[in-house]
PyMOL commands that place a pseudoatom at each C-alpha (Angstrom):
pseudoatom trace, name=CA, resn=MET, resi=1, chain=A, elem=C, hetatm=0, pos=[152.050, -32.179, -63.570]
pseudoatom trace, name=CA, resn=ILE, resi=2, chain=A, elem=C, hetatm=0, pos=[155.134, -30.914, -61.768]
pseudoatom trace, name=CA, resn=LYS, resi=3, chain=A, elem=C, hetatm=0, pos=[155.495, -27.347, -60.612]
pseudoatom trace, name=CA, resn=HIS, resi=4, chain=A, elem=C, hetatm=0, pos=[159.037, -25.969, -60.306]
pseudoatom trace, name=CA, resn=MET, resi=5, chain=A, elem=C, hetatm=0, pos=[159.345, -22.675, -58.498]
pseudoatom trace, name=CA, resn=ILE, resi=6, chain=A, elem=C, hetatm=0, pos=[162.385, -20.716, -57.403]
pseudoatom trace, name=CA, resn=VAL, resi=7, chain=A, elem=C, hetatm=0, pos=[163.134, -17.456, -55.914]
pseudoatom trace, name=CA, resn=TRP, resi=8, chain=A, elem=C, hetatm=0, pos=[166.397, -15.567, -56.830]
pseudoatom trace, name=CA, resn=LYS, resi=9, chain=A, elem=C, hetatm=0, pos=[168.050, -12.811, -54.616]
pseudoatom trace, name=CA, resn=LEU, resi=10, chain=A, elem=C, hetatm=0, pos=[170.496, -10.809, -57.259]
pseudoatom trace, name=CA, resn=LYS, resi=11, chain=A, elem=C, hetatm=0, pos=[173.637, -9.921, -56.283]
pseudoatom trace, name=CA, resn=ASP, resi=12, chain=A, elem=C, hetatm=0, pos=[173.820, -6.436, -54.438]
pseudoatom trace, name=CA, resn=GLU, resi=13, chain=A, elem=C, hetatm=0, pos=[176.811, -5.074, -56.793]
pseudoatom trace, name=CA, resn=LEU, resi=14, chain=A, elem=C, hetatm=0, pos=[174.841, -5.441, -60.011]
pseudoatom trace, name=CA, resn=HIS, resi=15, chain=A, elem=C, hetatm=0, pos=[174.510, -1.841, -61.762]
pseudoatom trace, name=CA, resn=ASN, resi=16, chain=A, elem=C, hetatm=0, pos=[170.916, -2.314, -63.118]
pseudoatom trace, name=CA, resn=LYS, resi=17, chain=A, elem=C, hetatm=0, pos=[168.921, -4.876, -61.310]
pseudoatom trace, name=CA, resn=GLU, resi=18, chain=A, elem=C, hetatm=0, pos=[165.822, -4.322, -63.357]
pseudoatom trace, name=CA, resn=GLN, resi=19, chain=A, elem=C, hetatm=0, pos=[167.772, -4.773, -66.563]
pseudoatom trace, name=CA, resn=LYS, resi=20, chain=A, elem=C, hetatm=0, pos=[169.077, -8.078, -65.586]
pseudoatom trace, name=CA, resn=ALA, resi=21, chain=A, elem=C, hetatm=0, pos=[165.630, -9.066, -64.281]
pseudoatom trace, name=CA, resn=ARG, resi=22, chain=A, elem=C, hetatm=0, pos=[164.067, -8.376, -67.850]
pseudoatom trace, name=CA, resn=GLU, resi=23, chain=A, elem=C, hetatm=0, pos=[166.971, -10.179, -69.587]
pseudoatom trace, name=CA, resn=LEU, resi=24, chain=A, elem=C, hetatm=0, pos=[166.415, -13.257, -67.449]
pseudoatom trace, name=CA, resn=LYS, resi=25, chain=A, elem=C, hetatm=0, pos=[162.670, -13.284, -67.850]
pseudoatom trace, name=CA, resn=VAL, resi=26, chain=A, elem=C, hetatm=0, pos=[163.074, -13.159, -71.810]
pseudoatom trace, name=CA, resn=ALA, resi=27, chain=A, elem=C, hetatm=0, pos=[165.444, -15.654, -71.896]
pseudoatom trace, name=CA, resn=LEU, resi=28, chain=A, elem=C, hetatm=0, pos=[163.811, -18.186, -69.664]
pseudoatom trace, name=CA, resn=GLU, resi=29, chain=A, elem=C, hetatm=0, pos=[160.300, -17.815, -70.683]
pseudoatom trace, name=CA, resn=ASN, resi=30, chain=A, elem=C, hetatm=0, pos=[161.448, -18.544, -74.442]
pseudoatom trace, name=CA, resn=LEU, resi=31, chain=A, elem=C, hetatm=0, pos=[162.245, -21.885, -73.345]
pseudoatom trace, name=CA, resn=VAL, resi=32, chain=A, elem=C, hetatm=0, pos=[158.904, -22.833, -73.628]
pseudoatom trace, name=CA, resn=GLY, resi=33, chain=A, elem=C, hetatm=0, pos=[158.089, -24.947, -76.985]
pseudoatom trace, name=CA, resn=LYS, resi=34, chain=A, elem=C, hetatm=0, pos=[162.148, -25.591, -77.118]
pseudoatom trace, name=CA, resn=ILE, resi=35, chain=A, elem=C, hetatm=0, pos=[162.589, -28.152, -74.420]
pseudoatom trace, name=CA, resn=ASP, resi=36, chain=A, elem=C, hetatm=0, pos=[160.169, -30.983, -74.351]
pseudoatom trace, name=CA, resn=GLY, resi=37, chain=A, elem=C, hetatm=0, pos=[157.762, -31.195, -71.245]
pseudoatom trace, name=CA, resn=LEU, resi=38, chain=A, elem=C, hetatm=0, pos=[158.068, -27.700, -70.494]
pseudoatom trace, name=CA, resn=LEU, resi=39, chain=A, elem=C, hetatm=0, pos=[154.551, -26.567, -70.487]
pseudoatom trace, name=CA, resn=GLU, resi=40, chain=A, elem=C, hetatm=0, pos=[154.800, -23.166, -68.920]
pseudoatom trace, name=CA, resn=MET, resi=41, chain=A, elem=C, hetatm=0, pos=[157.344, -20.612, -67.691]
pseudoatom trace, name=CA, resn=HIS, resi=42, chain=A, elem=C, hetatm=0, pos=[156.405, -17.396, -65.714]
pseudoatom trace, name=CA, resn=ILE, resi=43, chain=A, elem=C, hetatm=0, pos=[159.137, -14.962, -64.645]
pseudoatom trace, name=CA, resn=VAL, resi=44, chain=A, elem=C, hetatm=0, pos=[157.774, -12.481, -61.938]
pseudoatom trace, name=CA, resn=THR, resi=45, chain=A, elem=C, hetatm=0, pos=[160.349, -9.450, -61.850]
pseudoatom trace, name=CA, resn=ASN, resi=46, chain=A, elem=C, hetatm=0, pos=[157.877, -6.915, -60.124]
pseudoatom trace, name=CA, resn=ALA, resi=47, chain=A, elem=C, hetatm=0, pos=[158.518, -8.004, -56.540]
pseudoatom trace, name=CA, resn=LEU, resi=48, chain=A, elem=C, hetatm=0, pos=[157.102, -5.669, -53.813]
pseudoatom trace, name=CA, resn=PRO, resi=49, chain=A, elem=C, hetatm=0, pos=[159.657, -3.790, -51.405]
pseudoatom trace, name=CA, resn=SER, resi=50, chain=A, elem=C, hetatm=0, pos=[158.412, -6.300, -48.376]
pseudoatom trace, name=CA, resn=SER, resi=51, chain=A, elem=C, hetatm=0, pos=[159.932, -9.171, -50.686]
pseudoatom trace, name=CA, resn=SER, resi=52, chain=A, elem=C, hetatm=0, pos=[163.010, -10.907, -49.562]
pseudoatom trace, name=CA, resn=GLY, resi=53, chain=A, elem=C, hetatm=0, pos=[163.760, -11.929, -53.027]
pseudoatom trace, name=CA, resn=ASP, resi=54, chain=A, elem=C, hetatm=0, pos=[163.844, -10.096, -56.593]
pseudoatom trace, name=CA, resn=ILE, resi=55, chain=A, elem=C, hetatm=0, pos=[163.003, -12.758, -59.291]
pseudoatom trace, name=CA, resn=MET, resi=56, chain=A, elem=C, hetatm=0, pos=[160.439, -15.574, -59.094]
pseudoatom trace, name=CA, resn=MET, resi=57, chain=A, elem=C, hetatm=0, pos=[160.291, -18.542, -61.385]
pseudoatom trace, name=CA, resn=ASP, resi=58, chain=A, elem=C, hetatm=0, pos=[157.000, -20.251, -61.726]
pseudoatom trace, name=CA, resn=SER, resi=59, chain=A, elem=C, hetatm=0, pos=[157.146, -23.206, -64.281]
pseudoatom trace, name=CA, resn=SER, resi=60, chain=A, elem=C, hetatm=0, pos=[155.179, -26.272, -64.981]
pseudoatom trace, name=CA, resn=PHE, resi=61, chain=A, elem=C, hetatm=0, pos=[156.466, -29.645, -66.514]
pseudoatom trace, name=CA, resn=GLU, resi=62, chain=A, elem=C, hetatm=0, pos=[154.512, -32.706, -67.909]
pseudoatom trace, name=CA, resn=ASN, resi=63, chain=A, elem=C, hetatm=0, pos=[156.106, -34.817, -65.261]
pseudoatom trace, name=CA, resn=ASN, resi=64, chain=A, elem=C, hetatm=0, pos=[159.053, -35.190, -63.129]
pseudoatom trace, name=CA, resn=ALA, resi=65, chain=A, elem=C, hetatm=0, pos=[161.215, -36.886, -65.882]
pseudoatom trace, name=CA, resn=ALA, resi=66, chain=A, elem=C, hetatm=0, pos=[160.371, -33.600, -67.949]
pseudoatom trace, name=CA, resn=LEU, resi=67, chain=A, elem=C, hetatm=0, pos=[161.896, -31.558, -65.074]
pseudoatom trace, name=CA, resn=GLU, resi=68, chain=A, elem=C, hetatm=0, pos=[164.994, -33.624, -64.923]
pseudoatom trace, name=CA, resn=ASN, resi=69, chain=A, elem=C, hetatm=0, pos=[165.495, -33.397, -68.742]
pseudoatom trace, name=CA, resn=TYR, resi=70, chain=A, elem=C, hetatm=0, pos=[165.035, -29.648, -68.233]
pseudoatom trace, name=CA, resn=GLN, resi=71, chain=A, elem=C, hetatm=0, pos=[167.812, -29.415, -65.543]
pseudoatom trace, name=CA, resn=ILE, resi=72, chain=A, elem=C, hetatm=0, pos=[170.264, -30.972, -67.972]
pseudoatom trace, name=CA, resn=HIS, resi=73, chain=A, elem=C, hetatm=0, pos=[169.131, -29.667, -71.290]
pseudoatom trace, name=CA, resn=PRO, resi=74, chain=A, elem=C, hetatm=0, pos=[171.951, -27.536, -72.977]
pseudoatom trace, name=CA, resn=LEU, resi=75, chain=A, elem=C, hetatm=0, pos=[169.489, -24.610, -73.635]
pseudoatom trace, name=CA, resn=HIS, resi=76, chain=A, elem=C, hetatm=0, pos=[168.775, -24.301, -69.822]
pseudoatom trace, name=CA, resn=GLN, resi=77, chain=A, elem=C, hetatm=0, pos=[172.401, -25.027, -68.949]
pseudoatom trace, name=CA, resn=GLU, resi=78, chain=A, elem=C, hetatm=0, pos=[173.360, -22.106, -71.287]
pseudoatom trace, name=CA, resn=ILE, resi=79, chain=A, elem=C, hetatm=0, pos=[171.062, -19.357, -69.667]
pseudoatom trace, name=CA, resn=ALA, resi=80, chain=A, elem=C, hetatm=0, pos=[171.768, -20.847, -66.220]
pseudoatom trace, name=CA, resn=ASN, resi=81, chain=A, elem=C, hetatm=0, pos=[175.475, -20.694, -66.509]
pseudoatom trace, name=CA, resn=ASN, resi=82, chain=A, elem=C, hetatm=0, pos=[175.792, -17.628, -68.463]
pseudoatom trace, name=CA, resn=LEU, resi=83, chain=A, elem=C, hetatm=0, pos=[173.053, -15.317, -67.191]
pseudoatom trace, name=CA, resn=VAL, resi=84, chain=A, elem=C, hetatm=0, pos=[171.396, -16.566, -64.130]
pseudoatom trace, name=CA, resn=ARG, resi=85, chain=A, elem=C, hetatm=0, pos=[174.478, -17.785, -61.852]
pseudoatom trace, name=CA, resn=PRO, resi=86, chain=A, elem=C, hetatm=0, pos=[176.712, -14.893, -62.432]
pseudoatom trace, name=CA, resn=ALA, resi=87, chain=A, elem=C, hetatm=0, pos=[173.848, -12.671, -61.301]
pseudoatom trace, name=CA, resn=VAL, resi=88, chain=A, elem=C, hetatm=0, pos=[172.652, -14.507, -58.400]
pseudoatom trace, name=CA, resn=GLN, resi=89, chain=A, elem=C, hetatm=0, pos=[173.811, -14.373, -54.713]
pseudoatom trace, name=CA, resn=GLN, resi=90, chain=A, elem=C, hetatm=0, pos=[170.938, -16.742, -53.358]
pseudoatom trace, name=CA, resn=ARG, resi=91, chain=A, elem=C, hetatm=0, pos=[168.527, -19.209, -54.598]
pseudoatom trace, name=CA, resn=LEU, resi=92, chain=A, elem=C, hetatm=0, pos=[165.499, -21.127, -53.198]
pseudoatom trace, name=CA, resn=SER, resi=93, chain=A, elem=C, hetatm=0, pos=[163.720, -23.848, -55.110]
pseudoatom trace, name=CA, resn=LEU, resi=94, chain=A, elem=C, hetatm=0, pos=[160.487, -25.857, -54.310]
pseudoatom trace, name=CA, resn=ASP, resi=95, chain=A, elem=C, hetatm=0, pos=[159.278, -28.781, -56.666]
pseudoatom trace, name=CA, resn=TYR, resi=96, chain=A, elem=C, hetatm=0, pos=[155.644, -30.504, -55.910]
pseudoatom trace, name=CA, resn=GLU, resi=97, chain=A, elem=C, hetatm=0, pos=[153.353, -32.544, -57.931]
pseudoatom trace, name=CA, resn=VAL, resi=98, chain=A, elem=C, hetatm=0, pos=[149.949, -31.285, -58.688]
for i in range(1, 98): cmd.bond("trace and resi %d" % i, "trace and resi %d" % (i + 1))
show_as sticks, trace
zoom trace
């Protein structure tokens, strides 16, 4: 199994960061069952004030091929291009095998 973790820092100029975080959470978590090999998707939006990021994605994939498929899948690309990238100023990721 492959874990794919991302931490996003939202743009400072966003008017309602909480609303945007909820929107991203719903859109991304709804990908489970729609993309082969995507096993789990958990979006954390309740970061403590001590955090340097605003949102964390914790996702699990059957294998590395499934993660690669997810990256280019049209449903993921639509969310990434239309919801995530316009709202994010910084992104860090970490992938590892379990």
